[in-house]
SENUFI-604653 format. One record per atom (N, C-alpha, C): residue number from 1; atom name; y, z, x. Coordinates in Angstrom, 1 decimal. Atoms other than C-alpha are relative to their C-alpha. Example, Ala and Ser with C-alpha at 12.3 -4.5 7.8 and 13.67 -1.06 7.14 Angstrom:
BEGIN
  vexza  zanu   north      up    east
      1     N    -1.2     0.0     0.9
      1    CA    -4.5     7.8    12.3
      1     C     1.2     0.0     0.9
      2     N    -1.1     0.0    -0.9
      2    CA    -1.1     7.1    13.7
      2     C     1.1     0.8    -0.8
This chain:
BEGIN
  vexza  zanu   north      up    east
      1     N     1.7     0.4    -0.6
      1    CA    14.4    -3.2     1.1
      1     C    -1.1     0.7    -1.0
      2     N     0.9    -0.4     0.9
      2    CA    11.1    -3.0    -1.0
      2     C    -1.2     0.2     1.2
      3     N     0.9    -0.2    -0.8
      3    CA     7.8    -1.9     0.8
      3     C    -1.0    -1.1    -0.5
      4     N     0.7     0.9     0.4
      4    CA     5.7    -4.8     0.9
      4     C    -1.1     0.2     1.1
      5     N     1.1     0.4    -0.9
      5    CA     1.8    -5.3     2.4
      5     C    -0.5    -1.3    -0.3
      6     N     1.1     0.9     0.0
      6    CA    -0.4    -7.7     3.6
      6     C    -1.4     0.0    -0.2
      7     N     1.3    -0.5    -0.4
      7    CA    -4.0    -7.4     3.7
      7     C    -1.2    -1.5    -0.5
      8     N     1.1     0.8     0.2
      8    CA    -6.7    -9.7     4.0
      8     C    -1.8     0.3     0.3
      9     N     1.3    -0.8     0.1
      9    CA   -10.3    -8.6     3.0
      9     C    -1.2    -1.1     0.8
     10     N     1.0     0.8    -0.7
     10    CA   -13.5    -9.8     4.8
     10     C    -0.5    -0.9    -0.9
     11     N     0.4     1.2     0.9
     11    CA   -14.8   -11.7     2.0
     11     C     0.9    -1.2    -0.4
     12     N    -0.9     1.2    -0.1
     12    CA   -11.5   -14.1     2.3
     12     C     1.3     0.8    -0.9
     13     N    -1.8    -0.1     1.1
     13    CA    -9.1   -12.4    -0.5
     13     C     1.1     0.1     0.9
     14     N    -1.1     0.3    -0.8
     14    CA    -5.7   -12.7     0.5
     14     C     0.8     0.5    -1.1
     15     N    -1.5    -0.3     0.3
     15    CA    -2.6   -10.5    -0.5
     15     C     1.1    -0.1     0.9
     16     N    -1.1     0.0    -0.6
     16    CA     0.6   -11.3     0.6
     16     C     0.9     0.1    -0.7
     17     N    -1.4    -0.2     0.8
     17    CA     3.9    -9.8    -0.1
     17     C    -0.1     0.8    -0.8
     18     N     0.4    -0.4     0.6
     18    CA     2.5    -7.6    -2.2
     18     C     0.9     1.1    -0.1
     19     N    -0.8    -1.3     0.0
     19    CA     5.5    -4.8    -3.7
     19     C    -0.3     0.6    -0.2
     20     N     0.5    -1.3     0.7
     20    CA     4.9    -1.4    -4.4
     20     C     0.8     1.2     0.3
     21     N    -1.0    -1.1     0.2
     21    CA     6.2     1.9    -5.0
     21     C    -1.3     1.2    -0.3
     22     N     1.2    -0.7     0.6
     22    CA     4.9     5.1    -5.7
     22     C     1.2     0.9    -0.9
     23     N    -0.6    -0.1     1.3
     23    CA     6.0     6.8    -9.4
     23     C     0.1     1.4     0.6
     24     N    -0.3    -1.8     0.1
     24    CA     7.2    10.7   -10.0
     24     C    -1.2     0.8     0.2
     25     N     1.2    -1.2    -0.2
     25    CA     3.4    11.9    -9.9
     25     C    -0.5    -0.7     1.1
     26     N     0.8     0.3    -1.4
     26    CA     2.4     9.9    -6.6
     26     C    -0.9    -0.9    -0.1
     27     N     1.3     0.9     0.4
     27    CA     0.3     7.4    -8.2
     27     C     0.7    -1.6     0.1
     28     N    -0.7     1.0    -0.4
     28    CA     0.9     3.9    -6.4
     28     C     0.2    -0.8    -1.3
     29     N    -0.1     0.9     1.0
     29    CA     1.9     1.1    -8.7
     29     C     0.9    -1.4     0.8
     30     N     0.0     1.2    -0.4
     30    CA     1.8    -2.7    -7.2
     30     C     0.4    -1.1    -0.7
     31     N    -0.8     0.3     0.2
     31    CA     3.7    -5.2    -8.0
     31     C    -1.1    -1.6    -0.5
     32     N     1.3     0.8     0.8
     32    CA     0.1    -7.4    -9.1
     32     C    -0.9     0.6     0.5
     33     N     1.4    -1.4    -0.3
     33    CA    -3.3    -5.7    -9.4
     33     C    -0.7    -0.4     1.0
     34     N     0.6     0.2    -1.1
     34    CA    -5.1    -5.1    -6.4
     34     C    -1.1     0.7    -0.3
     35     N     0.8    -0.7     0.4
     35    CA    -8.3    -3.9    -6.2
     35     C    -0.4     1.8     0.9
     36     N    -0.4    -1.8    -0.3
     36    CA    -8.9     0.3    -6.1
     36     C    -0.5    -0.2     1.5
     37     N     0.4    -0.7    -1.5
     37    CA   -10.7     0.1    -2.4
     37     C     1.5    -0.5     0.6
     38     N    -1.2     0.0    -0.6
     38    CA    -7.3    -1.8    -1.3
     38     C     1.2     1.2    -0.2
     39     N    -1.1    -0.8    -0.1
     39    CA    -5.3     0.8    -3.0
     39     C    -0.1     1.4     0.7
     40     N     0.3    -1.0    -1.2
     40    CA    -6.8     3.7    -1.1
     40     C     0.0     0.0     1.2
     41     N    -0.5    -0.1    -1.3
     41    CA    -6.2     2.6     1.6
     41     C     1.4    -0.1     0.6
     42     N    -1.5    -0.2     0.0
     42    CA    -2.6     1.7     1.3
     42     C     0.5     1.1    -0.1
     43     N     0.0    -1.6    -0.1
     43    CA    -2.5     5.4     0.2
     43     C     0.6     0.4     1.4
     44     N     0.7    -0.5    -1.4
     44    CA    -4.0     6.1     3.3
     44     C     1.0    -0.2     0.9
     45     N    -0.5     0.7    -1.5
     45    CA    -2.1     4.1     5.5
     45     C     1.8     0.1    -0.5
     46     N    -1.4     0.2    -0.1
     46    CA     1.6     4.7     3.9
     46     C     0.2     1.8     0.1
     47     N     0.2    -1.6    -0.8
     47    CA     0.9     9.0     4.6
     47     C     0.2    -0.2     1.0
     48     N    -0.1     0.0    -1.5
     48    CA     0.0     8.1     8.1
     48     C     2.2    -0.2     0.1
     49     N    -0.9     0.5    -0.2
     49    CA     3.3     6.4     8.1
     49     C     1.5     0.9    -0.2
     50     N    -1.0    -1.1     0.5
     50    CA     5.3     9.2     6.2
     50     C    -0.2     0.9     1.1
     51     N     0.0    -1.1    -1.2
     51    CA     4.0    11.6     8.9
     51     C     0.5    -0.2     1.1
     52     N    -0.5     0.2    -1.8
     52    CA     4.9     9.7    11.9
     52     C     1.3     0.4    -0.4
     53     N    -1.3     0.1     0.5
     53    CA     8.1     9.5    10.5
     53     C     0.6     1.2     0.0
     54     N    -0.5    -1.2    -0.3
     54    CA     8.6    13.0    10.2
     54     C     0.0     1.1     1.2
     55     N     0.2    -0.1    -1.0
     55    CA     7.6    13.4    13.6
     55     C     1.3    -0.3     0.8
     56     N    -1.3     1.0    -0.7
     56    CA    10.6    11.2    14.9
     56     C     1.2     0.8     0.1
């Protein structure tokens, strides 16, 4: 399974089922280009997700 995300922006931009991964330098790579502000939010959300999994 590959991680994907769905995002809809206030301005009406839609990003659906965009695959992503972190490379060995912990840089985000996405299957399609996305704006930097979405990339930053995705990184933050993924860090929260990982921290929650450590607590379980």
